[in-house]
PATIGU-163442 format. One line per 8 residues: their letters; for each residue x, y, z of N, C-alpha, C. Coordinates in nm, 4 decimals. Layout:
<nodes>
a> X/Y/Z/X/Y/Z/X/Y/Z; ...
</nodes>
This chain:
<nodes>
mayeyent> 0.0818/-0.1200/0.0000/0.0000/0.0000/0.0000/0.0860/0.1262/0.0000; 0.1886/0.1265/0.0834/0.2747/0.2440/0.0909/0.3480/0.2661/-0.0415; 0.3832/0.1560/-0.1064/0.4551/0.1661/-0.2333/0.3717/0.2386/-0.3384; 0.2401/0.2147/-0.3406/0.1522/0.2818/-0.4361/0.1506/0.4324/-0.4123; 0.1439/0.4731/-0.2854/0.1436/0.6153/-0.2535/0.2768/0.6801/-0.2892; 0.3857/0.6070/-0.2644/0.5170/0.6606/-0.2986/0.5282/0.6845/-0.4492; 0.4853/0.5875/-0.5284/0.4889/0.6035/-0.6742/0.4010/0.7186/-0.7195; 0.2830/0.7294/-0.6638/0.1907/0.8365/-0.7022/0.2498/0.9728/-0.6711
imiisfsm> 0.3069/0.9878/-0.5539/0.3655/1.1164/-0.5159/0.4824/1.1514/-0.6072; 0.5667/1.0555/-0.6375/0.6809/1.0821/-0.7250/0.6348/1.1165/-0.8672; 0.5352/1.0466/-0.9175/0.4832/1.0749/-1.0514/0.4240/1.2155/-1.0570; 0.3458/1.2511/-0.9567/0.2866/1.3856/-0.9518/0.3956/1.4916/-0.9475; 0.4936/1.4716/-0.8625/0.6008/1.5693/-0.8478/0.6794/1.5873/-0.9771; 0.7256/1.4770/-1.0361/0.8051/1.4877/-1.1584/0.7226/1.5387/-1.2755; 0.5967/1.5017/-1.2824/0.5104/1.5495/-1.3910/0.4905/1.6998/-1.3813; 0.4601/1.7476/-1.2623/0.4389/1.8916/-1.2450/0.5664/1.9700/-1.2752
tgiisvfg> 0.6795/1.9227/-1.2257/0.8064/1.9914/-1.2514/0.8379/1.9893/-1.4004; 0.8150/1.8769/-1.4660/0.8395/1.8673/-1.6100/0.7511/1.9594/-1.6912; 0.6239/1.9652/-1.6560/0.5310/2.0524/-1.7284/0.5693/2.1986/-1.7112; 0.6032/2.2367/-1.5899/0.6426/2.3753/-1.5657/0.7735/2.4064/-1.6389; 0.8647/2.3100/-1.6457/0.9897/2.3294/-1.7200/0.9624/2.3540/-1.8682; 0.8716/2.2785/-1.9237/0.8349/2.2961/-2.0646/0.7747/2.4353/-2.0863; 0.6916/2.4806/-1.9933/0.6369/2.6164/-2.0041/0.7491/2.7196/-2.0038; 0.8526/2.6968/-1.9230/0.9666/2.7886/-1.9215/1.0384/2.7902/-2.0549
fmkklrnn> 1.0586/2.6729/-2.1146/1.1251/2.6655/-2.2445/1.0411/2.7298/-2.3543; 0.9093/2.7258/-2.3390/0.8193/2.7836/-2.4389/0.7948/2.9325/-2.4173; 0.8645/2.9924/-2.3214/0.8560/3.1355/-2.2892/0.7206/3.1747/-2.2310; 0.6512/3.0808/-2.1682/0.5219/3.1111/-2.1072/0.5378/3.1686/-1.9662; 0.6571/3.1585/-1.9081/0.6792/3.2056/-1.7716/0.7406/3.3450/-1.7678; 0.7158/3.4236/-1.8690/0.7682/3.5600/-1.8727/0.6766/3.6601/-1.8029; 0.5698/3.6138/-1.7475/0.4711/3.6991/-1.6830/0.4907/3.6921/-1.5314; 0.5179/3.8066/-1.4680/0.5402/3.8099/-1.3236/0.4173/3.7651/-1.2451
klllilll> 0.3001/3.8023/-1.2917/0.1772/3.7649/-1.2229/0.1567/3.6127/-1.2271; 0.1822/3.5532/-1.3430/0.1714/3.4086/-1.3563/0.2734/3.3373/-1.2668; 0.3954/3.3897/-1.2617/0.4971/3.3296/-1.1758/0.4558/3.3341/-1.0291; 0.3995/3.4450/-0.9863/0.3547/3.4574/-0.8472/0.2413/3.3596/-0.8174; 0.1474/3.3491/-0.9077/0.0359/3.2544/-0.8887/0.0878/3.1112/-0.8838; 0.1770/3.0758/-0.9753/0.2345/2.9406/-0.9756/0.3173/2.9147/-0.8502; 0.3871/3.0171/-0.8028/0.4655/3.0032/-0.6801/0.3756/2.9691/-0.5626; 0.2645/3.0397/-0.5511/0.1707/3.0139/-0.4415/0.1046/2.8766/-0.4546
itlliglf> 0.0638/2.8416/-0.5747/-0.0021/2.7118/-0.5962/0.0934/2.5968/-0.5658; 0.2163/2.6055/-0.6162/0.3115/2.4964/-0.5925/0.3521/2.4885/-0.4457; 0.3593/2.6026/-0.3776/0.3873/2.6003/-0.2336/0.2740/2.5320/-0.1585; 0.1509/2.5650/-0.1941/0.0357/2.5016/-0.1287/0.0320/2.3511/-0.1548; 0.0648/2.3094/-0.2756/0.0681/2.1663/-0.3065/0.1748/2.0964/-0.2233; 0.2922/2.1570/-0.2137/0.3992/2.0994/-0.1331/0.3610/2.0901/0.0138; 0.3026/2.1975/0.0671/0.2604/2.1967/0.2080/0.1481/2.0961/0.2320; 0.0524/2.0905/0.1405/-0.0571/1.9952/0.1542/-0.0043/1.8517/0.1538
gyifsnyy> 0.0859/1.8225/0.0610/0.1439/1.6885/0.0547/0.2213/1.6541/0.1796; 0.2934/1.7505/0.2331/0.3711/1.7277/0.3546/0.2787/1.7004/0.4727; 0.1773/1.7831/0.4895/0.0828/1.7647/0.6006/0.0040/1.6357/0.5834; -0.0414/1.6091/0.4611/-0.1194/1.4890/0.4339/-0.0393/1.3632/0.4649; 0.0860/1.3587/0.4194/0.1653/1.2384/0.4410/0.2055/1.2211/0.5866; 0.2206/1.3296/0.6591/0.2596/1.3179/0.7996/0.1435/1.2798/0.8905; 0.0250/1.3281/0.8624/-0.0857/1.3093/0.9551/-0.1878/1.2049/0.9128; -0.2038/1.1822/0.7840/-0.3099/1.0937/0.7382/-0.2603/0.9595/0.6846
iavlsgkl> -0.1395/0.9568/0.6378/-0.0868/0.8313/0.5841/0.0345/0.7954/0.6680; 0.0122/0.7231/0.7723/0.1181/0.6922/0.8675/0.2269/0.6039/0.8074; 0.1964/0.5332/0.7008/0.2943/0.4415/0.6427/0.3988/0.5130/0.5583; 0.3752/0.6387/0.5232/0.4702/0.7112/0.4395/0.5691/0.7885/0.5249; 0.6878/0.7970/0.4768/0.7870/0.8817/0.5403/0.7529/1.0273/0.5094; 0.7687/1.1143/0.6063/0.7438/1.2562/0.5830/0.8366/1.3135/0.4784; 0.9554/1.2546/0.4655/1.0512/1.3047/0.3678/1.0073/1.2787/0.2243; 0.9277/1.1772/0.2028/0.8796/1.1490/0.0675/0.8023/1.2684/0.0126
syslfgpf> 0.7278/1.3338/0.0976/0.6470/1.4465/0.0515/0.7328/1.5657/0.0110; 0.8611/1.5673/0.0461/0.9484/1.6748/0.0006/0.9531/1.6801/-0.1518; 0.9317/1.5664/-0.2158/0.9354/1.5655/-0.3621/0.8257/1.6533/-0.4210; 0.7174/1.6760/-0.3462/0.6108/1.7645/-0.3943/0.6527/1.9117/-0.3924; 0.7672/1.9400/-0.3329/0.8199/2.0758/-0.3361/0.9045/2.1011/-0.4612; 0.9233/1.9994/-0.5472/1.0011/2.0145/-0.6702/0.9506/2.1261/-0.7604; 0.8198/2.1312/-0.7892/0.7695/2.2413/-0.8722/0.7895/2.3784/-0.8070; 0.7751/2.3847/-0.6749/0.7981/2.5101/-0.6022/0.9437/2.5528/-0.6149
iyilsygl> 1.0350/2.4576/-0.5991/1.1780/2.4868/-0.6125/1.2079/2.5377/-0.7533; 1.1456/2.4757/-0.8539/1.1667/2.5200/-0.9920/1.1198/2.6645/-1.0095; 0.9972/2.6935/-0.9698/0.9413/2.8283/-0.9895/1.0219/2.9325/-0.9123; 1.0576/2.9013/-0.7891/1.1339/2.9960/-0.7070/1.2706/3.0244/-0.7687; 1.3438/2.9199/-0.8045/1.4773/2.9414/-0.8606/1.4703/3.0067/-0.9988; 1.3710/2.9676/-1.0802/1.3559/3.0306/-1.2114/1.3241/3.1797/-1.1959; 1.2338/3.2122/-1.1059/1.1980/3.3525/-1.0846/1.3161/3.4361/-1.0385; 1.3951/3.3816/-0.9463/1.5117/3.4559/-0.8972/1.6179/3.4714/-1.0058
lrmaykkt> 1.6451/3.3645/-1.0787/1.7436/3.3743/-1.1872/1.6949/3.4655/-1.2999; 1.5668/3.4624/-1.3271/1.5093/3.5492/-1.4302/1.5241/3.6964/-1.3906; 1.4951/3.7266/-1.2630/1.5107/3.8648/-1.2151/1.6560/3.9103/-1.2254; 1.7487/3.8245/-1.1860/1.8906/3.8599/-1.1938/1.9332/3.8809/-1.3390; 1.8857/3.7956/-1.4283/1.9179/3.8076/-1.5702/1.8638/3.9389/-1.6265; 1.7381/3.9706/-1.5921/1.6777/4.0932/-1.6437/1.7500/4.2170/-1.5922; 1.7941/4.2152/-1.4674/1.8678/4.3289/-1.4130/2.0052/4.3425/-1.4792; 2.0671/4.2307/-1.5106/2.2010/4.2322/-1.5690/2.1990/4.2678/-1.7176
fnkepsye> 2.1095/4.2071/-1.7935/2.1113/4.2212/-1.9395/1.9972/4.3077/-1.9952; 1.9037/4.3506/-1.9115/1.7900/4.4338/-1.9525/1.7040/4.3704/-2.0612; 1.6911/4.2392/-2.0573/1.6037/4.1665/-2.1497/1.5628/4.0348/-2.0854; 1.4622/3.9739/-2.1434/1.4136/3.8457/-2.0925/1.5078/3.7325/-2.1339; 1.5280/3.6343/-2.0447/1.6059/3.5174/-2.0863/1.5283/3.4355/-2.1885; 1.6002/3.3709/-2.2759/1.5375/3.2931/-2.3809/1.6061/3.1582/-2.3905; 1.5410/3.0659/-2.4598/1.5990/2.9338/-2.4765/1.5564/2.8783/-2.6111; 1.6531/2.8416/-2.6900/1.6273/2.7764/-2.8187/1.7020/2.6448/-2.8187
ryswydye> 1.6303/2.5376/-2.8435/1.6892/2.4044/-2.8347/1.7875/2.3749/-2.9474; 1.7664/2.4314/-3.0627/1.8421/2.3892/-3.1803/1.9497/2.4877/-3.2243; 1.9425/2.6083/-3.1770/2.0411/2.7063/-3.2201/2.0671/2.8034/-3.1058; 2.1649/2.8844/-3.1226/2.1961/2.9870/-3.0241/2.1427/3.1229/-3.0697; 2.0339/3.1194/-3.1457/1.9729/3.2437/-3.1922/1.8228/3.2342/-3.1726; 1.7659/3.3380/-3.1118/1.6222/3.3420/-3.0893/1.5606/3.4339/-3.1944; 1.4843/3.3754/-3.2841/1.4247/3.4527/-3.3931/1.3111/3.5411/-3.3459; 1.2387/3.5001/-3.2423/1.1298/3.5825/-3.1895/1.1830/3.7106/-3.1269
dgrklnvf> 1.2922/3.6991/-3.0499/1.3508/3.8167/-2.9856/1.4533/3.8851/-3.0749; 1.4958/3.8151/-3.1815/1.5915/3.8727/-3.2749/1.7290/3.8951/-3.2142; 1.7786/3.7981/-3.1398/1.9096/3.8157/-3.0777/1.9807/3.6822/-3.0603; 2.1116/3.6929/-3.0478/2.1950/3.5760/-3.0221/2.1895/3.5464/-2.8717; 2.1845/3.4198/-2.8376/2.1773/3.3809/-2.6974/2.3166/3.3677/-2.6376; 2.3222/3.3808/-2.5046/2.4486/3.3596/-2.4349/2.4322/3.2434/-2.3371; 2.5385/3.2081/-2.2705/2.5345/3.0921/-2.1807/2.4406/3.1163/-2.0626; 2.4206/3.2402/-2.0236/2.3322/3.2704/-1.9110/2.1857/3.2440/-1.9452
dllvhiip> 2.1503/3.2578/-2.0725/2.0152/3.2197/-2.1152/1.9910/3.0720/-2.0853; 2.0880/2.9918/-2.1166/2.0788/2.8488/-2.0916/2.0716/2.8189/-1.9419; 2.1556/2.8851/-1.8641/2.1604/2.8600/-1.7196/2.0299/2.8966/-1.6490; 1.9645/3.0033/-1.6940/1.8382/3.0443/-1.6327/1.7323/2.9357/-1.6467; 1.7405/2.8555/-1.7508/1.6406/2.7509/-1.7724/1.6846/2.6143/-1.7198; 1.8119/2.5844/-1.7265/1.8601/2.4518/-1.6891/1.8783/2.4369/-1.5380; 1.9328/2.5377/-1.4714/1.9557/2.5271/-1.3262/1.8260/2.5026/-1.2501; 1.7181/2.5784/-1.2743/1.5936/2.5491/-1.2015/1.5401/2.4087/-1.2303
mllgfilp> 1.5559/2.3631/-1.3536/1.5076/2.2293/-1.3876/1.5850/2.1236/-1.3086; 1.7158/2.1376/-1.3035/1.7958/2.0422/-1.2275/1.7624/2.0480/-1.0785; 1.7490/2.1688/-1.0255/1.7137/2.1819/-0.8835/1.5764/2.1228/-0.8546; 1.4810/2.1458/-0.9422/1.3451/2.0954/-0.9221/1.3350/1.9440/-0.9243; 1.4221/1.8806/-1.0015/1.4200/1.7344/-1.0088/1.5128/1.6690/-0.9062; 1.6297/1.7272/-0.8841/1.7319/1.6603/-0.8027/1.7220/1.6939/-0.6542; 1.6961/1.8193/-0.6191/1.6936/1.8586/-0.4782/1.5902/1.7811/-0.3961; 1.4686/1.7604/-0.4449/1.3743/1.6797/-0.3659/1.4212/1.5355/-0.3459
illfk> 1.4913/1.4808/-0.4447/1.5416/1.3433/-0.4303/1.6504/1.3390/-0.3233; 1.7367/1.4422/-0.3213/1.8408/1.4477/-0.2204/1.7814/1.4632/-0.0805; 1.6733/1.5385/-0.0703/1.6075/1.5549/0.0594/1.5379/1.4268/0.1029; 1.4962/1.3473/0.0052/1.4235/1.2228/0.0354/1.5138/1.1190/0.0975; 1.6410/1.1190/0.0630/1.7333/1.0159/0.1130/1.7578/1.0278/0.2615
</nodes>
């Protein structure tokens, strides 16, 4: 029984983090209002999962629910890196999978464009796993 809950929580966490990562790559997270709403929603999901697993499902480790904070970690780190990038370069970070040129923004990309998108994704997937151990 506990194994089913563990799988479900991990699937939910990785799916949400993956979907939000794809939105970042598609430039859908350029809206401050949307980022704030997603930050609050993902925080509530993480807190709900933590409280639920600690009080209602005694067979689960409380640390397992840390994985539900993956989407929150992604949004928080992406928002902070995006703000730093915008202050430094006075433009939005971009990401193009196939080239180092963004045709929509009409500019060549730099390594910091890549870092703004990749670091939050890695943190969102890896940090909850490290906390789970």
